[in-house]
OpenMM code with the backbone's topology and positions (N, CA, C; nanometers):
from openmm import Vec3, app, unit

residues = "MET ALA VAL LEU ALA LEU ARG LEU LEU ILE PRO ILE SER VAL SER ALA THR CYS PRO VAL LEU VAL THR GLY LEU PHE LEU TRP ARG THR LEU MET PRO ALA MET ILE ASP ILE ASP ARG ILE PHE ARG GLU ASP CYS ALA SER PRO PRO SER GLU ARG THR LEU PRO TRP GLU GLU THR ARG ASP GLY ILE THR VAL VAL VAL GLU PRO LYS PRO HIS TRP ALA ASP ASP MET ARG ALA PHE ARG LEU GLU ALA ARG GLU TYR CYS ARG TYR ALA ASP TRP THR ALA ASN GLY GLY HIS ALA ARG PHE TYR GLY HIS ILE ASP THR SER GLY ASP ASP VAL MET MET THR ALA ARG ALA MET ILE ALA ARG GLU ILE ALA ASP GLY LEU TRP ASP".split()
positions = [
    Vec3(-0.3541, 2.6976, 0.0721),
    Vec3(-0.1960, 2.6671, 0.0507),
    Vec3(-0.1196, 2.5446, 0.1097),
    Vec3(-0.2025, 2.5058, 0.2082),
    Vec3(-0.1633, 2.3192, 0.2373),
    Vec3(-0.1378, 2.2765, 0.0845),
    Vec3(-0.2708, 2.2008, 0.0350),
    Vec3(-0.2669, 2.1963, -0.0624),
    Vec3(-0.1851, 2.1810, -0.1788),
    Vec3(-0.1275, 2.3225, -0.2095),
    Vec3(-0.0350, 2.3645, -0.2753),
    Vec3(0.0948, 2.2901, -0.2421),
    Vec3(0.1505, 2.3130, -0.1319),
    Vec3(0.2467, 2.3077, -0.0442),
    Vec3(0.2662, 2.1346, -0.0481),
    Vec3(0.1526, 2.0944, -0.0486),
    Vec3(0.1611, 1.9182, -0.0243),
    Vec3(0.1939, 1.8427, -0.2187),
    Vec3(0.1006, 1.9297, -0.3020),
    Vec3(0.1538, 1.8871, -0.4144),
    Vec3(0.3009, 1.8614, -0.4444),
    Vec3(0.3543, 1.9923, -0.4382),
    Vec3(0.5016, 2.0466, -0.4318),
    Vec3(0.5825, 1.9095, -0.3907),
    Vec3(0.5756, 1.8683, -0.2740),
    Vec3(0.6215, 1.7252, -0.2025),
    Vec3(0.5709, 1.5980, -0.2521),
    Vec3(0.5305, 1.5742, -0.2865),
    Vec3(0.4668, 1.4642, -0.3508),
    Vec3(0.5499, 1.4196, -0.4782),
    Vec3(0.5866, 1.3551, -0.5437),
    Vec3(0.6614, 1.3444, -0.6832),
    Vec3(0.5172, 1.2877, -0.7601),
    Vec3(0.5329, 1.2856, -0.8810),
    Vec3(0.4368, 1.2067, -0.9963),
    Vec3(0.4602, 1.0728, -0.9975),
    Vec3(0.5962, 1.0564, -0.9979),
    Vec3(0.6455, 0.8956, -0.9921),
    Vec3(0.6574, 0.8913, -0.8698),
    Vec3(0.6296, 0.7684, -0.7874),
    Vec3(0.6402, 0.7341, -0.6405),
    Vec3(0.7469, 0.6338, -0.6367),
    Vec3(0.8209, 0.6353, -0.5469),
    Vec3(0.9419, 0.5646, -0.5028),
    Vec3(0.9392, 0.5206, -0.3551),
    Vec3(0.9644, 0.4429, -0.2786),
    Vec3(0.9296, 0.4163, -0.1453),
    Vec3(1.0584, 0.4328, -0.0918),
    Vec3(1.1625, 0.4660, -0.1939),
    Vec3(1.2812, 0.5046, -0.1088),
    Vec3(1.2920, 0.6387, -0.1296),
    Vec3(1.2082, 0.7147, -0.1683),
    Vec3(1.2411, 0.8475, -0.1580),
    Vec3(1.1997, 0.9583, -0.0724),
    Vec3(1.3099, 1.0214, -0.0214),
    Vec3(1.2789, 1.1107, 0.1104),
    Vec3(1.1653, 1.2414, 0.0852),
    Vec3(1.1495, 1.2327, -0.0298),
    Vec3(1.0273, 1.3670, -0.0145),
    Vec3(0.9246, 1.2979, -0.0042),
    Vec3(0.8526, 1.1659, -0.0460),
    Vec3(0.7437, 1.1161, -0.0060),
    Vec3(0.7284, 1.1322, 0.0975),
    Vec3(0.8222, 1.0889, 0.2008),
    Vec3(0.8075, 1.0671, 0.3637),
    Vec3(0.8047, 1.1873, 0.4404),
    Vec3(0.8300, 1.2765, 0.3520),
    Vec3(0.8167, 1.4143, 0.4117),
    Vec3(0.7280, 1.5044, 0.3506),
    Vec3(0.6341, 1.4658, 0.2665),
    Vec3(0.4778, 1.4954, 0.2164),
    Vec3(0.4012, 1.4470, 0.2916),
    Vec3(0.4016, 1.3042, 0.3195),
    Vec3(0.3308, 1.2193, 0.4059),
    Vec3(0.3333, 1.3046, 0.5261),
    Vec3(0.4503, 1.3157, 0.5852),
    Vec3(0.4535, 1.3736, 0.7443),
    Vec3(0.3564, 1.5563, 0.7190),
    Vec3(0.4243, 1.6014, 0.6107),
    Vec3(0.3616, 1.7619, 0.5735),
    Vec3(0.2186, 1.7329, 0.5938),
    Vec3(0.1639, 1.6160, 0.5098),
    Vec3(-0.0242, 1.6108, 0.4950),
    Vec3(-0.0653, 1.6116, 0.6021),
    Vec3(-0.0088, 1.4994, 0.7208),
    Vec3(-0.0706, 1.4515, 0.8732),
    Vec3(-0.1030, 1.5990, 0.9250),
    Vec3(-0.0077, 1.6693, 0.8927),
    Vec3(-0.0140, 1.7840, 0.9817),
    Vec3(-0.0915, 1.9010, 0.9227),
    Vec3(-0.1081, 1.9149, 0.8155),
    Vec3(-0.1586, 1.9992, 0.7113),
    Vec3(-0.3040, 1.9773, 0.7141),
    Vec3(-0.3513, 1.8599, 0.6763),
    Vec3(-0.4983, 1.8282, 0.6589),
    Vec3(-0.5412, 1.7922, 0.7577),
    Vec3(-0.7422, 1.8177, 0.7271),
    Vec3(-0.7906, 1.8351, 0.8449),
    Vec3(-0.8179, 1.6397, 0.8934),
    Vec3(-0.8348, 1.6642, 1.0217),
    Vec3(-0.8479, 1.5656, 1.1234),
    Vec3(-0.9382, 1.4596, 1.0792),
    Vec3(-1.0512, 1.4943, 0.9913),
    Vec3(-1.1530, 1.3995, 0.9572),
    Vec3(-1.1072, 1.3241, 0.8358),
    Vec3(-1.0003, 1.3096, 0.7683),
    Vec3(-0.9771, 1.2406, 0.6463),
    Vec3(-0.7993, 1.2133, 0.7250),
    Vec3(-0.8554, 1.0678, 0.7225),
    Vec3(-0.7021, 0.9844, 0.7855),
    Vec3(-0.6720, 0.8606, 0.6940),
    Vec3(-0.5719, 0.8585, 0.6416),
    Vec3(-0.5120, 0.7613, 0.5582),
    Vec3(-0.5326, 0.6113, 0.6215),
    Vec3(-0.4859, 0.6320, 0.7262),
    Vec3(-0.5285, 0.4747, 0.8282),
    Vec3(-0.6537, 0.4508, 0.8291),
    Vec3(-0.7419, 0.5340, 0.8404),
    Vec3(-0.8915, 0.5166, 0.8357),
    Vec3(-0.9324, 0.4391, 0.7308),
    Vec3(-0.8752, 0.5344, 0.6114),
    Vec3(-0.9614, 0.4652, 0.4781),
    Vec3(-0.8893, 0.2873, 0.4606),
    Vec3(-0.7645, 0.2874, 0.5021),
    Vec3(-0.7020, 0.1189, 0.4800),
    Vec3(-0.7818, 0.0435, 0.5767),
    Vec3(-0.8052, 0.0717, 0.7042),
    Vec3(-0.9073, 0.0097, 0.8044),
    Vec3(-1.0320, -0.0491, 0.7630),
    Vec3(-1.0789, 0.0773, 0.7087),
    Vec3(-1.2537, 0.0300, 0.6380),
    Vec3(-1.2220, -0.0331, 0.5015),
    Vec3(-1.1175, -0.0305, 0.4189),
    Vec3(-1.1200, -0.1316, 0.3334),
    Vec3(-1.0969, -0.2623, 0.3771),
    Vec3(-1.0234, -0.2830, 0.4837),
    Vec3(-0.9965, -0.4187, 0.5514),
    Vec3(-1.1135, -0.4966, 0.6112),
    Vec3(-1.1982, -0.4200, 0.6167),
    Vec3(-1.3443, -0.4686, 0.6461),
    Vec3(-1.4005, -0.5611, 0.5735),
    Vec3(-1.4044, -0.5292, 0.4458),
    Vec3(-1.4474, -0.5840, 0.3407),
    Vec3(-1.3665, -0.7085, 0.3015),
    Vec3(-1.4253, -0.8303, 0.2507),
    Vec3(-1.3494, -0.9820, 0.2003),
    Vec3(-1.2295, -0.9356, 0.1132),
    Vec3(-1.1389, -1.0443, 0.1312),
    Vec3(-1.0167, -0.9857, 0.0622),
    Vec3(-1.0443, -0.9782, -0.0963),
    Vec3(-1.1386, -1.0673, -0.1441),
    Vec3(-1.1687, -1.0324, -0.2750),
    Vec3(-1.2077, -0.9081, -0.3320),
    Vec3(-1.2680, -0.8542, -0.2371),
    Vec3(-1.3347, -0.7392, -0.2488),
    Vec3(-1.2600, -0.5956, -0.2106),
    Vec3(-1.1371, -0.5779, -0.1518),
    Vec3(-1.0899, -0.5160, -0.1283),
    Vec3(-0.9707, -0.4256, -0.2547),
    Vec3(-0.9530, -0.3239, -0.2195),
    Vec3(-0.9298, -0.2197, -0.3634),
    Vec3(-0.7670, -0.1947, -0.2982),
    Vec3(-0.7039, -0.1712, -0.1700),
    Vec3(-0.5994, -0.1614, -0.1064),
    Vec3(-0.4881, -0.2631, -0.0548),
    Vec3(-0.3912, -0.2324, -0.0878),
    Vec3(-0.3304, -0.3755, -0.0283),
    Vec3(-0.3018, -0.3772, 0.1310),
    Vec3(-0.3028, -0.4838, 0.1983),
    Vec3(-0.3108, -0.4953, 0.3492),
    Vec3(-0.1913, -0.5984, 0.4061),
    Vec3(-0.1691, -0.6106, 0.4769),
    Vec3(-0.0562, -0.6955, 0.5528),
    Vec3(-0.1184, -0.7975, 0.6124),
    Vec3(-0.0279, -0.9485, 0.6385),
    Vec3(-0.0855, -1.0717, 0.7117),
    Vec3(0.0225, -1.0999, 0.7092),
    Vec3(0.0543, -1.1698, 0.8415),
    Vec3(0.1823, -1.2372, 0.9023),
    Vec3(0.0944, -1.3832, 0.9507),
    Vec3(0.1957, -1.4907, 0.8858),
    Vec3(0.1758, -1.5992, 0.9337),
    Vec3(0.3438, -1.6847, 0.9455),
    Vec3(0.3294, -1.7627, 1.0400),
    Vec3(0.4789, -1.8495, 1.0374),
    Vec3(0.5849, -1.7576, 1.0762),
    Vec3(0.5534, -1.6144, 1.1367),
    Vec3(0.6645, -1.5360, 1.1573),
    Vec3(0.7421, -1.4512, 0.9994),
    Vec3(0.6322, -1.4498, 0.8947),
    Vec3(0.6791, -1.4073, 0.7790),
    Vec3(0.5563, -1.2763, 0.7733),
    Vec3(0.5868, -1.1702, 0.7263),
    Vec3(0.5068, -1.0898, 0.7182),
    Vec3(0.4767, -1.0298, 0.5547),
    Vec3(0.3759, -1.0267, 0.5177),
    Vec3(0.3664, -1.0123, 0.3521),
    Vec3(0.2591, -0.8999, 0.3424),
    Vec3(0.2659, -0.8093, 0.2369),
    Vec3(0.1636, -0.7040, 0.1781),
    Vec3(0.0965, -0.7511, 0.0668),
    Vec3(-0.0512, -0.7736, 0.0883),
    Vec3(-0.1252, -0.8759, 0.0075),
    Vec3(-0.1779, -0.7560, -0.1021),
    Vec3(-0.0993, -0.7499, -0.2325),
    Vec3(-0.1610, -0.6723, -0.3587),
    Vec3(-0.3241, -0.6781, -0.3706),
    Vec3(-0.4167, -0.6191, -0.3682),
    Vec3(-0.5347, -0.6355, -0.4557),
    Vec3(-0.5419, -0.7039, -0.5603),
    Vec3(-0.6280, -0.7629, -0.6161),
    Vec3(-0.6214, -0.8532, -0.7521),
    Vec3(-0.6998, -0.7656, -0.8394),
    Vec3(-0.6178, -0.7217, -0.9804),
    Vec3(-0.6632, -0.6669, -1.0941),
    Vec3(-0.7941, -0.7114, -1.1480),
    Vec3(-0.8786, -0.6658, -1.2586),
    Vec3(-0.9891, -0.7565, -1.2842),
    Vec3(-0.9428, -0.8588, -1.3931),
    Vec3(-0.8356, -0.8344, -1.4053),
    Vec3(-0.7529, -0.9150, -1.5044),
    Vec3(-0.6725, -1.0476, -1.4847),
    Vec3(-0.6419, -1.0321, -1.3493),
    Vec3(-0.5676, -1.1286, -1.2728),
    Vec3(-0.6087, -1.2434, -1.2424),
    Vec3(-0.5644, -1.3641, -1.2667),
    Vec3(-0.6038, -1.4939, -1.2162),
    Vec3(-0.6079, -1.4730, -1.0755),
    Vec3(-0.5425, -1.4625, -0.9636),
    Vec3(-0.5071, -1.4442, -0.8363),
    Vec3(-0.4386, -1.3206, -0.7951),
    Vec3(-0.4508, -1.2889, -0.6636),
    Vec3(-0.3477, -1.1791, -0.6143),
    Vec3(-0.1968, -1.2368, -0.5825),
    Vec3(-0.1426, -1.1103, -0.5464),
    Vec3(-0.0016, -1.1329, -0.5137),
    Vec3(0.0152, -1.1182, -0.3683),
    Vec3(0.1082, -1.2228, -0.3190),
    Vec3(0.1695, -1.1576, -0.1578),
    Vec3(0.3002, -1.1134, -0.1519),
    Vec3(0.3416, -1.0187, -0.1621),
    Vec3(0.4990, -0.9773, -0.1312),
    Vec3(0.5313, -0.9521, 0.0236),
    Vec3(0.6278, -1.0253, 0.0293),
    Vec3(0.7078, -0.9909, 0.1569),
    Vec3(0.7377, -0.8772, 0.1866),
    Vec3(0.7131, -0.8125, 0.3418),
    Vec3(0.7046, -0.6885, 0.3569),
    Vec3(0.8723, -0.6299, 0.3320),
    Vec3(0.9695, -0.7364, 0.3549),
    Vec3(1.1174, -0.6051, 0.3717),
    Vec3(1.2029, -0.6940, 0.2418),
    Vec3(1.1383, -0.7790, 0.1634),
    Vec3(1.2433, -0.8493, 0.0852),
    Vec3(1.1560, -0.8683, -0.0456),
    Vec3(1.2393, -0.8496, -0.1673),
    Vec3(1.2073, -0.8038, -0.2939),
    Vec3(1.1519, -0.9858, -0.3785),
    Vec3(1.0316, -1.0381, -0.2850),
    Vec3(0.9815, -1.1764, -0.3085),
    Vec3(0.8630, -1.1650, -0.3293),
    Vec3(0.7509, -1.2462, -0.3748),
    Vec3(0.6558, -1.2461, -0.3921),
    Vec3(0.5583, -1.4345, -0.4134),
    Vec3(0.4818, -1.4335, -0.3670),
    Vec3(0.3814, -1.5649, -0.4004),
    Vec3(0.2567, -1.5555, -0.4382),
    Vec3(0.1520, -1.5909, -0.4726),
    Vec3(0.0623, -1.6053, -0.5112),
    Vec3(-0.0161, -1.6510, -0.3983),
    Vec3(-0.1348, -1.5388, -0.3753),
    Vec3(-0.1813, -1.5344, -0.2894),
    Vec3(-0.2760, -1.6836, -0.2339),
    Vec3(-0.3239, -1.7533, -0.3077),
    Vec3(-0.3969, -1.9208, -0.3160),
    Vec3(-0.2614, -1.9545, -0.2140),
    Vec3(-0.1264, -1.9522, -0.2578),
    Vec3(-0.0584, -2.0514, -0.1936),
    Vec3(-0.0167, -1.9961, -0.0697),
    Vec3(-0.0262, -1.8942, -0.0284),
    Vec3(0.0081, -1.8045, 0.0941),
    Vec3(-0.1220, -1.8379, 0.1928),
    Vec3(-0.2557, -1.8657, 0.1467),
    Vec3(-0.3502, -1.8827, 0.2456),
    Vec3(-0.3391, -2.0216, 0.2391),
    Vec3(-0.2906, -2.1204, 0.1733),
    Vec3(-0.2862, -2.2094, 0.2145),
    Vec3(-0.1890, -2.3153, 0.2386),
    Vec3(-0.0462, -2.2038, 0.2228),
    Vec3(0.0565, -2.2407, 0.3139),
    Vec3(0.1236, -2.1868, 0.4233),
    Vec3(0.0868, -2.0601, 0.4295),
    Vec3(0.1160, -1.9525, 0.4882),
    Vec3(0.3126, -1.9377, 0.4891),
    Vec3(0.3722, -1.9209, 0.5688),
    Vec3(0.5295, -1.8745, 0.5450),
    Vec3(0.5802, -2.0210, 0.4675),
    Vec3(0.5342, -2.1050, 0.4618),
    Vec3(0.5782, -2.2139, 0.3400),
    Vec3(0.5401, -2.2289, 0.1861),
    Vec3(0.4863, -2.1393, 0.1746),
    Vec3(0.4461, -2.0768, 0.0201),
    Vec3(0.6040, -2.0987, -0.0275),
    Vec3(0.5688, -2.0855, -0.1500),
    Vec3(0.6846, -2.0484, -0.2164),
    Vec3(0.6702, -1.9350, -0.2728),
    Vec3(0.8214, -1.8546, -0.2641),
    Vec3(0.8257, -1.7338, -0.3005),
    Vec3(0.9209, -1.7278, -0.4210),
    Vec3(0.8881, -1.6446, -0.5306),
    Vec3(0.9740, -1.5950, -0.6363),
    Vec3(1.0610, -1.4591, -0.5897),
    Vec3(1.1601, -1.4147, -0.6639),
    Vec3(1.2238, -1.2819, -0.6704),
    Vec3(1.1561, -1.2246, -0.7647),
    Vec3(1.1398, -1.0621, -0.7165),
    Vec3(1.1003, -0.9762, -0.7929),
    Vec3(1.2501, -0.8798, -0.8149),
    Vec3(1.2036, -0.8112, -0.9388),
    Vec3(1.3348, -0.7185, -0.9640),
    Vec3(1.3413, -0.6252, -0.8609),
    Vec3(1.2276, -0.5687, -0.8478),
    Vec3(1.2151, -0.4118, -0.7852),
    Vec3(1.1170, -0.3770, -0.6829),
    Vec3(1.0257, -0.4938, -0.6669),
    Vec3(0.8911, -0.4385, -0.5679),
    Vec3(0.9052, -0.5465, -0.3994),
    Vec3(0.9202, -0.5047, -0.3499),
    Vec3(0.8718, -0.5598, -0.1935),
    Vec3(0.7621, -0.4889, -0.1546),
    Vec3(0.6998, -0.5675, -0.0586),
    Vec3(0.5884, -0.5251, -0.0088),
    Vec3(0.5680, -0.4353, 0.0726),
    Vec3(0.6916, -0.3522, 0.1603),
    Vec3(0.6843, -0.2008, 0.1455),
    Vec3(0.6572, -0.1012, 0.0595),
    Vec3(0.7505, -0.1145, -0.0614),
    Vec3(0.7143, -0.0675, -0.1964),
    Vec3(0.5353, -0.0440, -0.2401),
    Vec3(0.5121, -0.1664, -0.2371),
    Vec3(0.3444, -0.1648, -0.2652),
    Vec3(0.2745, -0.0847, -0.1491),
    Vec3(0.2902, -0.1034, -0.0250),
    Vec3(0.2066, -0.0138, 0.0848),
    Vec3(0.2368, 0.1364, 0.0553),
    Vec3(0.3884, 0.1734, 0.0217),
    Vec3(0.4223, 0.2993, 0.0655),
    Vec3(0.3244, 0.3816, -0.1237),
    Vec3(0.3629, 0.3000, -0.2071),
    Vec3(0.2704, 0.3512, -0.3314),
    Vec3(0.1546, 0.3812, -0.3110),
    Vec3(0.0523, 0.2812, -0.2130),
    Vec3(-0.0487, 0.3013, -0.2053),
    Vec3(-0.1059, 0.4251, -0.0832),
    Vec3(0.0097, 0.4141, -0.0346),
    Vec3(-0.0397, 0.5464, 0.0587),
    Vec3(-0.0199, 0.6780, 0.0063),
    Vec3(0.0631, 0.6753, -0.0676),
    Vec3(0.1146, 0.7795, -0.1616),
    Vec3(-0.0012, 0.8150, -0.2764),
    Vec3(-0.0508, 0.7189, -0.3183),
    Vec3(-0.1845, 0.7658, -0.4167),
    Vec3(-0.2937, 0.8085, -0.3359),
    Vec3(-0.3066, 0.7537, -0.2170),
    Vec3(-0.4290, 0.8183, -0.1158),
    Vec3(-0.4192, 0.9541, -0.1141),
    Vec3(-0.3001, 0.9919, -0.0462),
    Vec3(-0.2457, 1.1150, -0.0378),
    Vec3(-0.2644, 1.2247, -0.1289),
    Vec3(-0.2244, 1.1838, -0.2506),
    Vec3(-0.2196, 1.2463, -0.4008),
    Vec3(-0.3897, 1.3107, -0.3929),
    Vec3(-0.4756, 1.1784, -0.3864),
    Vec3(-0.6153, 1.1840, -0.4066),
    Vec3(-0.6791, 1.2846, -0.3138),
    Vec3(-0.6467, 1.2901, -0.1921),
    Vec3(-0.6530, 1.3552, -0.0830),
    Vec3(-0.6793, 1.4981, -0.1139),
    Vec3(-0.5109, 1.5090, -0.1396),
    Vec3(-0.4959, 1.6751, -0.1981),
    Vec3(-0.5549, 1.7273, -0.3265),
    Vec3(-0.5971, 1.6209, -0.3723),
    Vec3(-0.6743, 1.6624, -0.4826),
    Vec3(-0.8198, 1.6913, -0.4655),
    Vec3(-0.8584, 1.6572, -0.3679),
    Vec3(-1.0144, 1.7080, -0.3311),
    Vec3(-1.0458, 1.5858, -0.3493),
    Vec3(-1.0211, 1.4748, -0.3963),
    Vec3(-1.1152, 1.3757, -0.4408),
    Vec3(-1.1939, 1.2912, -0.3083),
    Vec3(-1.1277, 1.2949, -0.1869),
    Vec3(-1.1755, 1.2475, -0.0541),
    Vec3(-1.2503, 1.3486, 0.0152),
    Vec3(-1.3594, 1.2859, 0.0598),
    Vec3(-1.4819, 1.3882, 0.1496),
    Vec3(-1.4261, 1.3729, 0.2804),
] * unit.nanometer
topology = app.Topology()
chain = topology.addChain("A")
for resn in residues:
    res = topology.addResidue(resn, chain)
    for name in ("N", "CA", "C"):
        topology.addAtom(name, app.Element.getBySymbol(name[0]), res)
């Protein structure tokens, strides 16, 4: 019953501004067993070196916080999105220059969007029984 309730609350297409998603994540935390925890999944992924990570993570330098998007197999480099702005830079530039990296505008994605999409994806996978 809990899984059915969760599936009804999490939409197929995910938007960080969708209030249904936030409600779905809240219900997921109250209905799912304590042994499966999204935060724990993210912590365990962060134990790997950056080039081997599969989930986004936050980094802060020079007072700027970014969310680093993992590198797809076809990409040359990872991207670092500003947490609260629709801007990104190359991860190599971020690691070399920190807050002085050159950021480019992005039409619709911020670091918060990247993180919320990943968290919703994990919540859906847990609801589908893909995580033990």
